[in-house]
C-alpha positions in Angstrom: -1.7 49.9 -22.1 0.4 48.7 -25.0 3.1 47.5 -22.6 0.6 45.4 -20.7 -0.7 43.8 -23.9 2.9 43.0 -24.9 3.5 41.3 -21.5 0.3 39.3 -22.0 1.2 38.3 -25.5 4.7 37.1 -24.4 3.1 35.2 -21.5 0.7 33.4 -23.9 3.5 32.5 -26.3 5.5 31.2 -23.3 2.6 29.0 -22.3 2.1 27.7 -25.9 5.7 27.1 -26.7 6.1 24.0 -24.6 3.1 22.5 -26.2 4.5 23.1 -29.7 7.9 21.7 -28.6 6.2 18.7 -27.1 4.3 18.0 -30.3 7.5 18.3 -32.4 9.4 16.2 -30.0 6.7 13.5 -30.0 6.7 13.4 -33.8 10.5 13.3 -33.8 10.4 10.4 -31.4 7.9 8.6 -33.6 10.2 8.9 -36.6 13.3 7.8 -34.7 11.5 4.8 -33.2 9.9 3.8 -36.5 10.1 0.5 -38.2 10.7 -0.7 -41.8 9.8 -4.4 -41.3 7.7 -6.5 -39.0 8.0 -10.2 -38.6 5.1 -11.5 -40.7 4.7 -14.7 -38.8 3.5 -17.6 -40.8 4.2 -16.3 -44.3 2.7 -19.4 -45.9 -0.7 -18.6 -44.3 -0.8 -14.9 -45.5 -3.8 -13.9 -47.7 -2.4 -12.4 -50.8 -5.8 -11.9 -52.4 -6.4 -9.0 -50.1 -2.8 -8.3 -48.9 -2.7 -5.5 -46.3 -6.4 -5.0 -46.7 -9.4 -7.3 -46.3 -12.9 -8.0 -47.6 -14.3 -5.9 -44.8 -12.1 -2.9 -45.6 -12.6 -3.0 -49.4 -14.3 0.0 -51.1 -18.1 -0.2 -51.3 -20.1 1.4 -54.2 -21.7 3.7 -55.1 -18.7 6.0 -55.5 -19.0 9.8 -55.5 -16.5 11.9 -57.4 -14.7 14.6 -55.3 -11.9 16.1 -57.4 -9.1 15.3 -59.8 -5.5 14.8 -58.5 -3.1 16.3 -60.9 0.1 15.2 -59.2 2.6 12.8 -60.7 2.0 11.3 -64.2 -0.9 8.8 -63.9 -4.5 10.0 -64.2 -5.9 10.2 -60.6 -8.9 11.5 -58.7 -10.6 11.2 -55.3 -13.9 9.6 -54.4 -16.0 8.7 -51.4 -17.7 5.4 -51.1 -21.0 4.3 -49.6 -19.4 4.3 -46.1 -18.0 7.8 -46.6 -14.4 6.6 -46.8 -12.2 8.6 -49.1 -10.2 6.8 -51.8 -7.4 7.8 -54.1 -8.1 6.3 -57.5 -5.4 5.7 -60.1 -6.2 4.7 -63.7 -4.0 3.0 -66.3 -1.3 0.4 -66.7 0.2 1.0 -63.2 -3.1 0.1 -61.5 -2.7 -3.7 -62.0 1.0 -3.9 -61.3 0.7 -1.8 -58.2 -2.1 -3.9 -56.8 0.1 -7.0 -57.1 3.3 -5.3 -55.9 1.7 -4.1 -52.7 0.7 -7.7 -51.8 4.0 -9.3 -52.5 6.0 -6.7 -50.6 3.6 -6.9 -47.7 3.7 -10.7 -47.7 7.2 -10.8 -46.3 6.8 -8.2 -43.6 7.2 -4.8 -45.3 4.6 -2.0 -45.0 2.4 -1.1 -48.0 -0.9 0.7 -48.4 -4.1 -1.1 -49.3 -4.9 -1.5 -53.0 -8.1 -2.8 -54.6 -8.4 -3.2 -58.4 -11.6 -2.7 -60.5 -11.4 -3.6 -64.3 -14.4 -1.2 -64.7 -16.5 0.8 -62.2 -19.0 3.6 -62.3 -18.3 6.9 -60.6 -21.3 9.2 -59.8 -20.8 12.8 -60.6 -17.6 12.1 -62.6 -15.9 15.0 -64.2 -13.6 14.7 -67.2 -10.0 14.4 -66.3 -7.1 16.2 -67.9 -5.3 12.9 -68.5 -6.1 9.3 -69.2 -9.0 9.8 -71.6 -8.7 6.3 -72.9 -9.6 5.0 -69.4 -13.0 6.7 -68.9 -16.1 8.0 -70.7 -18.2 11.0 -70.0 -20.9 9.0 -68.3 -18.6 8.2 -65.5 -17.5 4.7 -66.3 -13.8 4.2 -65.7 -11.4 1.3 -66.5 -8.3 -0.2 -64.9 -8.9 1.6 -61.6 -6.8 1.1 -58.4 -8.5 2.3 -55.2 -6.2 3.3 -52.3 -7.8 4.4 -49.0 -7.2 7.6 -47.0 -7.9 6.2 -43.5 -8.6 8.6 -40.7 -6.0 7.0 -38.4 -3.2 7.2 -41.0 -1.2 10.3 -41.6 1.1 10.4 -44.6 4.3 11.9 -43.1 7.6 13.0 -44.4 9.6 11.5 -47.3 12.5 9.2 -46.3 15.7 8.7 -48.3 17.1 5.3 -49.3 20.6 6.3 -48.2 19.7 8.4 -45.2 17.4 6.7 -42.7 17.6 4.9 -39.3 18.0 1.5 -41.0 21.0 2.0 -43.3 23.1 -1.2 -43.5 20.4 -3.4 -41.9 19.3 -6.6 -43.5 15.7 -5.2 -43.4 16.5 -2.2 -45.5 18.6 -4.3 -47.9 15.8 -6.8 -48.1 13.5 -4.0 -49.2 16.0 -3.1 -51.9 16.0 -6.7 -53.1 12.2 -6.6 -53.2 12.2 -3.5 -55.4 14.6 -5.2 -57.8 12.6 -8.5 -57.6 9.5 -6.7 -58.9 11.5 -4.5 -61.3 10.6 -1.2 -59.8 12.5 1.4 -61.8 11.0 4.4 -60.1 12.8 4.1 -56.7 13.2 7.8 -56.1 13.0 9.2 -52.6 9.8 11.1 -53.4 8.0 7.7 -53.6 8.8 6.9 -49.9 6.7 8.0 -47.0 6.7 7.6 -43.3 3.1 6.5 -42.5 2.1 7.6 -39.0 -0.5 5.0 -38.0 -2.6 5.6 -34.8 -3.4 2.4 -33.0 -6.5 3.0 -30.9 -6.2 -0.2 -28.8 -2.7 0.6 -27.9 -3.2 4.4 -27.7 0.0 5.1 -29.6 1.2 6.1 -33.0 3.5 3.8 -35.0 5.8 5.2 -37.7 6.1 2.9 -40.6 8.6 3.4 -43.4 7.0 2.4 -46.6 7.4 2.7 -50.4 4.0 4.3 -51.3 4.2 4.2 -55.1 4.8 0.7 -56.6 3.2 1.2 -60.0 6.3 1.2 -62.2 6.8 -2.5 -61.7 6.5 -5.9 -63.4 8.0 -4.8 -66.7 11.6 -4.0 -67.8 13.8 -2.1 -65.3 16.1 0.2 -67.1 17.1 3.9 -67.2 15.8 6.5 -69.5 16.1 5.4 -73.1 16.6 1.8 -72.2 13.2 0.6 -73.1 11.9 0.4 -69.6 8.3 -0.7 -69.1 5.7 -1.6 -66.5 3.0 -4.2 -66.4 4.5 -6.1 -69.3 4.8 -9.8 -68.7 7.0 -10.5 -71.8 9.6 -7.8 -70.7 9.5 -9.1 -67.1 10.0 -12.8 -68.0 12.8 -11.9 -70.5 14.8 -10.0 -67.9 17.7 -11.2 -65.7 17.8 -10.7 -62.0 21.0 -12.0 -60.2 24.1 -11.8 -62.3 26.6 -12.9 -59.7 28.6 -11.7 -56.6 31.0 -8.8 -56.5 34.5 -9.2 -54.9 33.3 -7.2 -51.9 30.6 -9.8 -51.1 27.7 -7.8 -52.4 25.2 -9.1 -55.0 25.5 -8.1 -58.6 21.9 -7.5 -59.7 20.9 -6.8 -63.3 19.6 -3.4 -62.4 21.0 -0.4 -64.3 19.2 2.9 -64.2 21.9 4.9 -66.1 20.2 6.8 -69.1 21.1 5.3 -72.5 20.6 6.3 -76.1 18.0 9.1 -76.4 17.7 9.0 -72.6 21.0 11.0 -72.4 19.2 13.8 -74.2 16.3 13.7 -71.8 18.7 13.8 -68.8 21.1 16.2 -70.5 21.2 18.5 -67.5 23.4 17.4 -64.6 20.6 17.5 -62.0 18.4 15.3 -64.1 21.2 12.9 -64.9 22.2 12.6 -61.2 18.6 12.0 -60.3 18.5 9.0 -62.6 21.9 7.7 -61.5 20.8 8.0 -57.8 18.3 5.2 -58.4 21.2 2.9 -59.1 23.0 4.0 -56.0 19.8 3.6 -53.9 19.6 -0.1 -54.8 23.4 -0.9 -54.4 25.5 -2.6 -51.8 23.3 -5.5 -50.8 25.4 -8.2 -49.0 24.9 -11.8 -50.0 23.7 -12.7 -46.5 20.9 -10.1 -46.6 19.8 -11.2 -50.1 19.6 -14.8 -49.0 17.6 -13.7 -45.9 14.9 -12.1 -47.9 15.1 -15.0 -50.3 14.3 -17.4 -47.5 11.2 -15.3 -46.6 10.0 -15.3 -50.2 10.6 -19.0 -50.5 7.8 -19.6 -47.9 5.2 -18.2 -50.3 3.4 -20.9 -52.4 2.7 -20.5 -56.1 -1.0 -20.5 -55.1 -0.4 -17.4 -52.9 1.4 -15.7 -55.7 -1.4 -16.5 -58.1 -3.9 -14.9 -55.6 -2.0 -11.6 -55.8 -2.4 -11.6 -59.6 -5.9 -12.8 -59.4 -6.7 -9.8 -57.1 -5.6 -7.5 -60.0 -7.7 -9.5 -62.5 -4.8 -10.9 -64.7 -5.8 -13.7 -67.0 -4.5 -17.2 -66.2 -1.9 -17.2 -69.0 -0.3 -14.0 -67.8 -0.6 -15.0 -64.2 1.2 -18.3 -64.7 4.1 -16.6 -66.6 4.5 -14.0 -63.8 4.4 -16.6 -61.1 7.0 -18.8 -62.9 9.3 -15.8 -63.3 9.0 -14.8 -59.7 9.7 -18.3 -58.5 12.8 -18.4 -60.8 14.0 -15.2 -59.2 13.3 -16.4 -55.7 15.3 -19.5 -56.4 18.2 -17.4 -57.6 18.3 -15.6 -54.2 18.4 -18.9 -52.4 21.2 -20.3 -54.6 23.5 -17.5 -53.5 26.4 -18.7 -51.5 30.2 -18.4 -51.0 30.8 -19.1 -54.7 31.7 -16.1 -56.8 28.9 -16.4 -59.4 25.3 -17.6 -59.0 22.9 -18.8 -61.7 22.2 -15.8 -63.9 20.5 -17.3 -67.0 17.4 -15.7 -68.3 14.0 -17.5 -68.3 12.9 -18.4 -71.7 9.6 -16.8 -72.9 7.1 -19.3 -74.2 
């Protein structure tokens, strides 16, 4: 009797194994056939107020609290809206800068997740969070909230590494590196990268999109630990440099140094921690001039009005918006001034 059961069990496993292998092979095929950039078409016509989203896809109140998300460092929680769509809500300084960053990165053909910003909003059934007390009250009113959807057709897949992926050496990957430095993203660790597996019903296929899924540590000062790094700080962003020149090997010398300094050495005293910080430098290195100019040409097609729309979506005031747009335009011009000469314009913008 036992022998017959064993035979049956092995037979069932034998029947199931090809299905498991097929699923694994299918997922592997998706990843190997993935994309990191798609031709955006007429960049000058792209809507940066909504970016990768739209008015029809935006969150609809009332919002019902589900649970707190204790991952990472920003205060976060999950809600469902009036249409029963689940949203990941992030509170704090990153919420504004991330809302803008998603739009600018998306505008030139890269993949980002939708982001919608609320200066203040009420959450039904809200429960006090462990972090971010300055951004909510006990009645359920929250401030500085970024809503990011969890769509049923989108699976958040594996992490991907900056230096180990199918696009290493390509102008598209190097262009994405430039985008990270353009917006002063100082948190370019691999853990913030995901392969988004997006099912396309009309085409009956799944598309693997390589994306940077956390763009909050942006639009401030980009430095390593102890270097006074910041996020969502217009004065720091405007005062920073971008392109310093061109290295002898034909790669661009960007003003982007993630090496810990000062007290940051104490924080990263252990070798693994120090190497983790240093790896951010390595992740953004080795961008050829031609690739930097290529993404610069894409960015140059954006009008100042489009750039202002991105900041308007995150509810920045006019004064701050104009400073950010002027600084971005200055950086875009630097990319387009790169050429065969050894050094490009590297002066800082003055802050007024």
